[in-house]
C-alpha positions as MATLAB code, in Angstrom:
seq = 'MDTSTREFGDEMREEVRDLLARGLKRRQIALRLGISETKVSEFKADLAAAGRLPAVGSVVVLDAARDVDDDAPPTRRSRSAILLEHAALKATTLGSTTRTLLDHIVLADEWVTDSAYADAVRAAVSDAVQEAITVLDQIAAELGIDEPTAAGPTRQGSRA';
ca = [
     -33.319    9.982   -6.011;
     -30.157   12.067   -6.226;
     -28.694   13.321   -9.506;
     -25.876   10.760   -9.713;
     -28.310    7.863   -9.163;
     -30.654    9.252  -11.832;
     -27.736    9.736  -14.265;
     -26.568    6.176  -13.587;
     -30.098    4.905  -14.300;
     -30.298    6.952  -17.495;
     -26.905    5.656  -18.629;
     -27.862    2.067  -17.806;
     -31.214    2.482  -19.617;
     -29.313    3.593  -22.735;
     -26.998    0.571  -22.443;
     -30.076   -1.678  -22.237;
     -31.538    0.050  -25.312;
     -28.296   -0.427  -27.265;
     -28.111   -4.107  -26.346;
     -31.776   -4.636  -27.237;
     -31.077   -3.027  -30.604;
     -28.281   -5.562  -31.103;
     -30.784   -8.353  -30.536;
     -29.713   -9.517  -27.081;
     -32.275  -11.122  -24.808;
     -33.179   -9.918  -21.317;
     -31.031  -12.555  -19.582;
     -28.007  -11.810  -21.782;
     -28.345   -8.088  -21.085;
     -28.661   -8.678  -17.339;
     -25.511  -10.809  -17.299;
     -23.492   -8.344  -19.398;
     -24.484   -5.318  -17.322;
     -24.485   -7.020  -13.925;
     -28.100   -6.151  -13.177;
     -31.186   -8.259  -12.559;
     -33.472   -9.461  -15.335;
     -36.257   -7.596  -13.526;
     -34.276   -4.343  -13.825;
     -33.760   -4.996  -17.548;
     -37.525   -5.477  -17.894;
     -38.144   -2.217  -15.996;
     -35.756   -0.334  -18.290;
     -37.396   -1.957  -21.318;
     -40.852   -0.880  -20.080;
     -39.568    2.677  -19.511;
     -38.162    2.750  -23.040;
     -41.424    1.409  -24.480;
     -43.463    3.992  -22.553;
     -41.219    6.753  -23.909;
     -41.476    5.369  -27.452;
     -37.732    4.682  -27.495;
     -37.727    0.894  -27.671;
     -35.704   -0.215  -30.716;
     -37.800   -1.711  -33.479;
     -37.498   -5.462  -33.976;
     -36.469   -4.868  -37.581;
     -33.580   -2.642  -36.508;
     -31.423   -5.567  -35.407;
     -28.189   -5.504  -37.380;
     -26.987   -8.731  -38.928;
     -23.367   -8.274  -39.908;
     -23.179  -10.792  -42.735;
     -26.440  -10.126  -44.587;
     -29.538   -7.958  -44.348;
     -32.676  -10.028  -43.823;
     -36.276   -9.576  -42.835;
     -36.982  -10.512  -39.238;
     -39.417  -13.422  -39.315;
     -39.994  -15.697  -36.330;
     -40.635  -18.673  -38.630;
     -37.531  -18.140  -40.748;
     -34.415  -20.091  -39.849;
     -31.641  -17.950  -38.411;
     -29.049  -16.665  -40.838;
     -25.812  -18.628  -40.573;
     -22.968  -16.244  -39.814;
     -19.281  -16.781  -40.148;
     -17.072  -17.077  -37.086;
     -15.392  -13.807  -38.127;
     -18.738  -11.980  -38.195;
     -19.644  -13.333  -34.758;
     -16.233  -12.396  -33.323;
     -16.472   -8.906  -34.837;
     -19.897   -8.375  -33.290;
     -18.625   -9.727  -29.958;
     -15.571   -7.432  -30.095;
     -17.749   -4.372  -30.724;
     -20.069   -5.317  -27.861;
     -17.192   -5.960  -25.447;
     -15.512   -2.669  -26.396;
     -18.781   -0.795  -25.846;
     -19.288   -2.521  -22.501;
     -15.683   -1.754  -21.499;
     -16.176    1.916  -22.304;
     -19.428    2.070  -20.364;
     -17.996    0.241  -17.363;
     -14.914    2.435  -17.154;
     -17.010    5.604  -17.517;
     -19.295    4.377  -14.728;
     -16.332    3.582  -12.460;
     -14.872    7.028  -13.112;
     -18.063    9.089  -12.927;
     -19.906    7.344  -10.110;
     -17.096    6.016   -7.917;
     -13.786    7.782   -8.449;
     -15.235   11.249   -9.142;
     -17.900   10.920   -6.449;
     -18.090   13.780   -3.959;
     -17.118   11.349   -1.206;
     -13.651   11.163   -2.774;
     -12.998   14.738   -1.660;
     -14.971   14.751    1.597;
     -14.148   11.304    3.017;
     -10.527   10.148    2.951;
     -11.556    6.703    4.198;
     -13.740    6.347    1.091;
     -10.833    7.236   -1.188;
      -8.591    4.711    0.588;
     -11.290    2.021    0.423;
     -11.809    2.591   -3.316;
      -8.049    2.397   -3.919;
      -7.870   -0.883   -1.981;
     -10.905   -2.325   -3.773;
      -9.984   -1.492   -7.360;
      -6.243   -0.841   -7.667;
      -5.169   -4.382   -8.593;
      -7.996   -4.849  -11.105;
      -7.410   -1.431  -12.683;
      -3.666   -2.110  -12.978;
      -4.364   -5.472  -14.618;
      -6.842   -3.809  -16.995;
      -4.266   -1.160  -17.931;
      -1.712   -3.876  -18.696;
      -4.189   -5.752  -20.905;
      -5.353   -2.525  -22.592;
      -1.721   -1.638  -23.341;
      -1.347   -5.028  -25.051;
      -4.606   -4.538  -26.987;
      -3.510   -1.041  -28.057;
      -0.177   -2.403  -29.246;
      -1.887   -5.159  -31.262;
      -4.280   -2.614  -32.812;
      -1.484   -0.151  -33.536;
      -2.880    2.507  -31.210;
       0.007    4.611  -29.915;
      -1.745    7.312  -27.895;
      -5.201    7.811  -26.454;
      -7.456    9.667  -28.886;
      -9.073   11.873  -26.230;
      -8.326   12.828  -22.645;
     -11.005   11.836  -20.186;
     -12.339   13.958  -17.362;
      -9.891   14.551  -14.538;
      -9.946   16.237  -11.186;
      -7.377   18.751  -10.024;
      -4.663   17.490   -7.710;
      -2.907   14.218   -7.116;
      -4.564   11.162   -5.660;
      -1.430    9.261   -4.857;
];
């Protein structure tokens, strides 16, 4: 296994851990991360073996703290609390997905060594990335965010 594959696996394992800590089920995690339920189970087993599996009691309930009890009825949460939790999860997933696209696709060594790869990546993702930028600009405007808070990693030279 090469370093980038191992790093991707480590990053994905941490995403699985975070989503488990939020109380998501294996199927929900698989759908959100675009991986198989089997892979989620493998990551969960790895985390358990390393003693890093989040405790059942660590699940955060936004509207009220409660003991986790399988026989207790679920706490009724407001729509606002559910939307807030969903927004935080989607923002986290967006950040992870964009970092993965940058680190493992765009900044891959093949970008420099194989011009056909660079052209293929541009063709495959340009429209979706442009649409995402447009939507993110709208989100930033609605949230009152004028400028990015931190510059991400870049590579020397133009890719145009």
